Phi, psi and omega in degrees: 000133182292144177292141169283136191242140163259128178257134184236126174263118181271113183241016189266011180291159183281340180058033184299311183285337182284327177093350178200164182302121180301323185303333183261000179292141182277141180210110179061037176086003176219161178285161177299325178296316179296319181294313180297319179297320178295317179298318177298322180296330180283340188249336196238161179271340179215146178234142174224141169253131184233135179184214181247112179300329182294342178291340176064032181286139177273098186247152182275023180203158178293149182246126174274118179286136183283354171075014179228158177277348185278157175261014181295132181300334179297332181299312179292323181293320179295314180300320181291316180298324179290327184269342188294143176286329187254156185288330181255128183236128175258133184251129179237113174295144184294340184263024177242071187287349181276347181295135180254162180303321179297326177296318181293320178294322177300315178297316181297318181291331182275351192296126167263255164284330180203162171217127181226163178301161189302332182274005175087010176296124188289331174220144359302145180193168178243140182221140172271167177297341177295347180274356186300318183299316180295322180290324177296323176297317178303317181294316183292327181264358184054039178268165181287152175301326181300327180294333179290333184297331179294341180265355189245161171275105189246134172256151181230079178295149180284123178230159177286108186293337176299323183285342185269359184297146178252168183243103178274339182225164175302326177296318176302320182293322176299317180297318179296320180297316179297317182296315181291322176299317180295315179298315180298315181297318180295317180295316180295321179295317178297318179297321179298330179272005177085017180271149174275110183248026188295337181243029182302142181211149178281130178265326187201148180206053177242351169232265165276173178262124184253123185238125172275117180277057181296147007277004180289149177277056184226138177244132176259131174254119186248125183284097176243001179295143177282354184291327181229149174287169179299322181294314178292326176298321179298314180297319180295317179296321179298318178293319180301316180295317180296317179297317180297318180293322176297315180296319180297322179296340178252023179060034179286150183276071180233154171288138187278143169296151176291167181302316178257058188297332183091220011285158179246158177233119182217130179054036179077009182242133173282138182225132171238151184243138185225157176293140174275128180241148177287132178257127181278151180286340182292135178277144177283145175285160178300322179297317178300320179298315180297316179297319180293322179294322176296319178297324178296313179301318180295324180289335178286338184302138178087001178295128187264351181284172179287131177233125181294153176280149176304323181299326178297318179295318180290328175300318180295319178297321178297322178296321180295309187287343177278353183248107181305328181291339181278345179227063190297337182265003178263125179304145186301320179297320178292322179296316180296320177298313182294321178299310181296314181298317181298315181294320179295319180292323177297315179297319180296317180293323181293335182280353182247139179284140177226158178279102185279133179203175173284127186247160169294317178099332179205057186278055176276176190298329181290345181257015177229122182255140172269113185237166177302336180269002182111181179298139179223127181274146177230179176055061179274013179291347179268005182306134180207173177250122183189187181294141177310322186296338176298312178295319182294336179292345180269349184245170182287169184298321181292322177295320180294334180296341177297333183261085183294338183280353185292146175274111186293328179291316177295322179300319179297320177294317182295327179299318179288323180294321175300314179300321179293318180294317178300316179301318181300308184291327178290323175290328177295325182250022184304135182100352181291319181200154179304323181297322179294314181296318179297319179294322179302312182290315183300311185289328175294315179295323179296321178295321180294325184275000000 
């Protein structure tokens, strides 16, 4: 039998990094407080809002004052557990707008003394009144809530960690809004096509947003990158699907588009659908990567559709790095260095002859999956026509050795040019994801060295 739940919205944070009360920040046409309160209503038998009455926030529900001068999260949790009608209480911080009612029920049903997400994050979480003693110790010692978990019988149900993310800054909130919009659009598109999307989850969100429409074996790719508009994203996805189908007809090593691949346009977002494939833990050898890339190039031969030239793509990158407003977080001296280096590398590459063919455009390790059927390439939206050495610049030296016809001098130039282009786009989209920020810094430093 499911536990009867009291749901608590924690609104007592100081919001120092946010710059204004988080509870009143707008998200999808409602405040974070309204969204959290609504989510609790969908999941729980009783709702409480807990915080500091002295903050004077205009909230759409009564606020239980935690009765202490401290901003320690344990203060609100203790006050709520003492006031709750039910033995099991689920806590939702006001700055976690991605949490769904089902997540809260999962935590509540799993609760022993407590239930928290698998990575040990203490909230969102569910706690019984038996946890009060440990929480009171945390408050008196000003210790972290996490330290209390060591004293309790804690369950860790598997939850989608993307949905549990919090927003410490307005930028964080923008990222969450984009992510939730993408997830919602993918789920709605899948449902319209008759798919069961009840367990949909985000797989990746550092370029476009990738959603597994679980339990169906279908992946939705949602164009949320700032690099292209929705219209251009739609055109790019259409070409990607056409190229993939052409390659598959020639037994090319690519992941297949879904039957209703699209592309689709929903809520202003381009969406394409692909088959979900099992990824094996074994890493591919460099030789396997090289052999697979050659097979991919051979499968591209004869494609009759329009394929952009590599120079068109590099022209766009050049426009970005020449505009300080397009890379606002890059120091001007660094921007000038990257601009100059990029132009010099382009000129150097243009002076050398290369074997021009249809390329993947970005065949790095994240775009190649090890599957039970063998290596399979994904993310063909970067397909372009250019020198072979551009693709080889994305793989290791041993993989490149498979291509005996490659110009080694041009390949060395292309490796630096790839690094410069990656740096440009990562600085252009800096702040989108930790992986993007790390790549921006890494590639700039690599060019300097």
